[in-house]
N, C-alpha and C positions, 0 to 999 in steps of 0.2 A: 629782295626777290630778284632772281637772275633776269638779265635782259633777254628779250627775244631777239635772235639774230636771223636775218633772212639768209638763204643759201648764198645769194650773191655777195652779201657782206662777208660771210665766212670765206668764200672763195677768194675775194680780194685780200683778205687778211692772210690766208694761206700763201698766196703768191708773194706777199710782202715778207712774210716770215721765211719762206724758202730762199728768197734773195738774201736776206740777212744771214741765214745759216751758211750760205756759200761764200759770204763776204765778211767773215769775222775779223780778219786782220792778221791772223797767223794761218799759214797754209796747213799746218798739221791739224788744226781744229776745223778749218774749212773742209778738209777731206774726211772728217768724221761727221760733223753736223750737217753738211750739205747732203750726202747720201742718206743720212737718217731722215732728214726732212723730205727728200724725194720719195722715200719708201713709206713714211707714216703720216705725213701731214694731211693727206686726203681723207683719212679716216678719223682725224681728231675732231672732237666737238669743241664748243666754245671754251669750256673749262680746261680742256687739254691744250688748246691753243694758248690760253692764259699761262699755263705752266711752262710751255715751250718758250713763250715770249720772255717770261721771267728768267729762264735759263740763258737766253741769248743776251740778256742785259748784264750778266756777270762777266768779270774779267776773264779773258782767254786763259791766262796761266792757271787760274784757279780751277776752271772747268777741265782743262787738259790734265792737271794733276789728278783729278777725280777719275777721269776715264782711263788714265794710265795706271791707276791703282796706287799712286804715290801718297794720296791722302783721301780721307773720307769727307763727304759734305757734312756740314752741320745739320743736326736734326731738323731745324726749322726750314731748311731748303730741300728736304726730301720731298719727292712727289712721285706719283705713278709714271709720269713722263720721264723723269730722271732715271728711275729704275728701268724703264723700257730702253733708254739710251744705253745704260750699262749692259743690259742683256744683248742689245744689238752689237755693241763693241766686242763683247766676249765671243759671240757667234761669228762675227766677221773675222776676228783674230783666229779662231779655230779653223774657219774655212780657208783663210790665207795660209795658215801653217800646214794644212793637210794637203 
């Protein structure tokens, strides 16, 4: 059964994850994950925060290769949040190129 999370617990978690998104270790991924977190974390529920946290635990080169389109994530790592990240990156690239 899922845990009940109070709003304050979720907000503390969102702040922690936002910090981690902006401080990944590689500037390229910081500039992708940080703005993504700024834009979407406030609307994430506990399950989506779990998915984002799992994504933040993966090595930078692996995630960067996925968002850059150099490789595809394994099926077991697919999630709605990862798909949302891919959509965000595509839209941002389209906006920056236009």
